[in-house]
Structures are given as C-alpha cells and as structure tokens.
BALOBA-1460 file (C-alpha; in Angstrom, 3 decimals):
// residues 111
<rec num="1" residu="m" x="12.329" y="15.812" z="8.378"/>
<rec num="2" residu="k" x="13.217" y="14.443" z="11.790"/>
<rec num="3" residu="l" x="12.114" y="11.080" z="12.297"/>
<rec num="4" residu="d" x="9.871" y="11.740" z="15.500"/>
<rec num="5" residu="r" x="7.343" y="12.899" z="13.297"/>
<rec num="6" residu="l" x="6.496" y="9.695" z="12.483"/>
<rec num="7" residu="l" x="4.054" y="9.694" z="15.170"/>
<rec num="8" residu="e" x="2.193" y="12.300" z="13.216"/>
<rec num="9" residu="i" x="1.182" y="8.835" z="11.654"/>
<rec num="10" residu="p" x="-1.523" y="7.716" z="13.388"/>
<rec num="11" residu="g" x="-1.275" y="4.727" z="15.439"/>
<rec num="12" residu="t" x="2.042" y="4.100" z="15.011"/>
<rec num="13" residu="e" x="4.062" y="3.464" z="17.741"/>
<rec num="14" residu="c" x="8.231" y="4.438" z="18.329"/>
<rec num="15" residu="l" x="10.003" y="1.742" z="19.698"/>
<rec num="16" residu="l" x="13.458" y="3.285" z="19.717"/>
<rec num="17" residu="p" x="14.503" y="6.443" z="19.477"/>
<rec num="18" residu="a" x="16.316" y="8.043" z="16.976"/>
<rec num="19" residu="p" x="19.414" y="9.595" z="18.262"/>
<rec num="20" residu="a" x="19.197" y="13.404" z="19.086"/>
<rec num="21" residu="g" x="19.041" y="15.375" z="15.952"/>
<rec num="22" residu="t" x="19.229" y="12.842" z="13.766"/>
<rec num="23" residu="e" x="17.277" y="13.445" z="10.809"/>
<rec num="24" residu="v" x="16.265" y="12.160" z="7.424"/>
<rec num="25" residu="s" x="15.214" y="13.407" z="3.742"/>
<rec num="26" residu="a" x="13.986" y="10.552" z="1.901"/>
<rec num="27" residu="a" x="12.414" y="7.449" z="2.181"/>
<rec num="28" residu="f" x="12.710" y="3.721" z="0.463"/>
<rec num="29" residu="t" x="10.019" y="1.498" z="-0.055"/>
<rec num="30" residu="s" x="11.030" y="-1.462" z="0.204"/>
<rec num="31" residu="d" x="10.679" y="-5.572" z="1.300"/>
<rec num="32" residu="l" x="13.557" y="-7.114" z="-1.214"/>
<rec num="33" residu="l" x="16.426" y="-6.111" z="0.856"/>
<rec num="34" residu="s" x="18.740" y="-6.449" z="-1.810"/>
<rec num="35" residu="d" x="16.661" y="-3.628" z="-3.531"/>
<rec num="36" residu="v" x="17.247" y="-1.572" z="-0.448"/>
<rec num="37" residu="m" x="20.921" y="-2.388" z="-1.132"/>
<rec num="38" residu="a" x="20.498" y="-1.469" z="-4.781"/>
<rec num="39" residu="h" x="19.208" y="1.539" z="-4.040"/>
<rec num="40" residu="a" x="17.862" y="3.302" z="-1.764"/>
<rec num="41" residu="a" x="19.661" y="6.267" z="-0.065"/>
<rec num="42" residu="e" x="22.023" y="7.458" z="3.149"/>
<rec num="43" residu="n" x="19.567" y="8.751" z="5.374"/>
<rec num="44" residu="s" x="16.916" y="7.764" z="4.783"/>
<rec num="45" residu="l" x="13.767" y="5.690" z="6.288"/>
<rec num="46" residu="l" x="13.726" y="2.380" z="5.535"/>
<rec num="47" residu="i" x="9.657" y="1.469" z="4.783"/>
<rec num="48" residu="t" x="8.956" y="-1.887" z="5.006"/>
<rec num="49" residu="i" x="7.497" y="-4.916" z="7.129"/>
<rec num="50" residu="q" x="10.629" y="-6.665" z="7.253"/>
<rec num="51" residu="a" x="10.564" y="-7.310" z="10.425"/>
<rec num="52" residu="h" x="13.461" y="-9.031" z="11.896"/>
<rec num="53" residu="q" x="18.058" y="-7.868" z="11.821"/>
<rec num="54" residu="n" x="18.576" y="-7.904" z="9.144"/>
<rec num="55" residu="a" x="16.772" y="-5.355" z="8.096"/>
<rec num="56" residu="v" x="18.343" y="-3.927" z="10.507"/>
<rec num="57" residu="a" x="22.027" y="-5.271" z="8.797"/>
<rec num="58" residu="v" x="21.206" y="-3.618" z="5.880"/>
<rec num="59" residu="a" x="19.820" y="-0.510" z="7.262"/>
<rec num="60" residu="t" x="23.704" y="-0.067" z="8.376"/>
<rec num="61" residu="l" x="25.503" y="-0.730" z="5.502"/>
<rec num="62" residu="v" x="23.885" y="1.753" z="3.153"/>
<rec num="63" residu="g" x="23.456" y="4.474" z="5.992"/>
<rec num="64" residu="i" x="19.247" y="4.328" z="6.450"/>
<rec num="65" residu="r" x="18.491" y="6.393" z="10.020"/>
<rec num="66" residu="g" x="15.484" y="4.581" z="10.575"/>
<rec num="67" residu="i" x="13.025" y="1.722" z="10.235"/>
<rec num="68" residu="l" x="9.218" y="2.002" z="9.893"/>
<rec num="69" residu="v" x="7.192" y="-1.649" z="9.655"/>
<rec num="70" residu="c" x="4.063" y="-1.212" z="8.310"/>
<rec num="71" residu="s" x="1.323" y="-3.713" z="9.363"/>
<rec num="72" residu="f" x="1.260" y="-3.342" z="13.284"/>
<rec num="73" residu="r" x="4.464" y="-6.724" z="12.251"/>
<rec num="74" residu="p" x="5.556" y="-8.089" z="15.861"/>
<rec num="75" residu="v" x="9.539" y="-7.163" z="16.293"/>
<rec num="76" residu="p" x="11.502" y="-9.308" z="18.158"/>
<rec num="77" residu="a" x="14.105" y="-8.485" z="20.568"/>
<rec num="78" residu="d" x="17.027" y="-9.424" z="18.396"/>
<rec num="79" residu="m" x="15.597" y="-6.740" z="15.629"/>
<rec num="80" residu="l" x="15.086" y="-4.133" z="18.609"/>
<rec num="81" residu="e" x="18.900" y="-4.980" z="19.978"/>
<rec num="82" residu="a" x="20.061" y="-4.606" z="16.469"/>
<rec num="83" residu="a" x="18.341" y="-1.411" z="16.058"/>
<rec num="84" residu="r" x="20.224" y="0.030" z="19.277"/>
<rec num="85" residu="r" x="23.560" y="-1.878" z="18.508"/>
<rec num="86" residu="e" x="23.419" y="-0.401" z="15.814"/>
<rec num="87" residu="s" x="21.339" y="3.333" z="16.269"/>
<rec num="88" residu="i" x="18.808" y="3.015" z="13.964"/>
<rec num="89" residu="a" x="16.130" y="4.562" z="14.995"/>
<rec num="90" residu="l" x="12.774" y="1.434" z="14.890"/>
<rec num="91" residu="f" x="8.681" y="2.964" z="14.694"/>
<rec num="92" residu="r" x="6.347" y="0.535" z="13.694"/>
<rec num="93" residu="t" x="2.854" y="1.374" z="12.291"/>
<rec num="94" residu="p" x="-0.727" y="-0.322" z="11.721"/>
<rec num="95" residu="l" x="-0.480" y="1.093" z="8.168"/>
<rec num="96" residu="n" x="0.689" y="-1.027" z="4.111"/>
<rec num="97" residu="q" x="2.922" y="-0.025" z="2.885"/>
<rec num="98" residu="f" x="2.138" y="1.729" z="0.057"/>
<rec num="99" residu="d" x="-0.564" y="4.215" z="3.129"/>
<rec num="100" residu="a" x="2.641" y="4.575" z="5.242"/>
<rec num="101" residu="s" x="4.552" y="5.393" z="2.268"/>
<rec num="102" residu="v" x="1.724" y="8.408" z="1.264"/>
<rec num="103" residu="a" x="1.890" y="9.450" z="4.761"/>
<rec num="104" residu="v" x="5.517" y="10.029" z="4.857"/>
<rec num="105" residu="h" x="5.570" y="11.263" z="1.546"/>
<rec num="106" residu="r" x="4.274" y="13.562" z="3.178"/>
<rec num="107" residu="l" x="5.440" y="14.032" z="6.409"/>
<rec num="108" residu="l" x="8.403" y="14.667" z="4.595"/>
<rec num="109" residu="s" x="6.748" y="17.764" z="2.167"/>
<rec num="110" residu="s" x="5.754" y="19.297" z="4.827"/>
<rec num="111" residu="p" x="7.667" y="22.154" z="7.074"/>
C-alpha cells in the first residue's frame, strides 16, 4: 500500500510525505517502543500515540517506513525533523489507535 492512501482516512493529515514509491505491506500498533523493536516488521507502518523523536529512532532501527500518530497528538518540531532526516513519512489522525488500526487494515486489504 502506498502511504498516501492514509489520507483516505477521514481527518488524517500528512505532516511529512513518504519518499516517492514508498509502500508498506503491514502495520503494527503499539505505544511501547520496546514492543515495536521486538515485533514490528520491516517495511511497515507504525500506529501509535508516541509523538516524539524516539518513535522515529525506533522506526529507523526496525525499517518502518511511516508513522501514524493517533488522537491528533501534537507532533513536536524535533520529531518532524528526525522523520525528515530519516526519510520516514509522518501522518496524524484524530482516530484512536484501535479505530486507526481498523482503518489501516481495510486499506491494506483493498486494492
């Protein structure tokens, strides 16, 4: 799935677009970054409320291509800059983690 499809989720905004041609094949939902490190797949999307640069650092180590910040949490400038530096797409949605996960699953399952 191309990450720009996240904009099909009502109210979702793109804070930092994915590099051209970036796709994900899975998503992982967690607010425990140690859990993300242990279980998230490479080339996936992280769905979380963790809006800080440590989420970007973990995403970089795992090979996650994008982060969807839930509950319209404010995204600080240092997180945005870290994501830009690491070429990780950054989106924000008003949905909570459960509803965002369901919406992303639907997108991943549809052509």
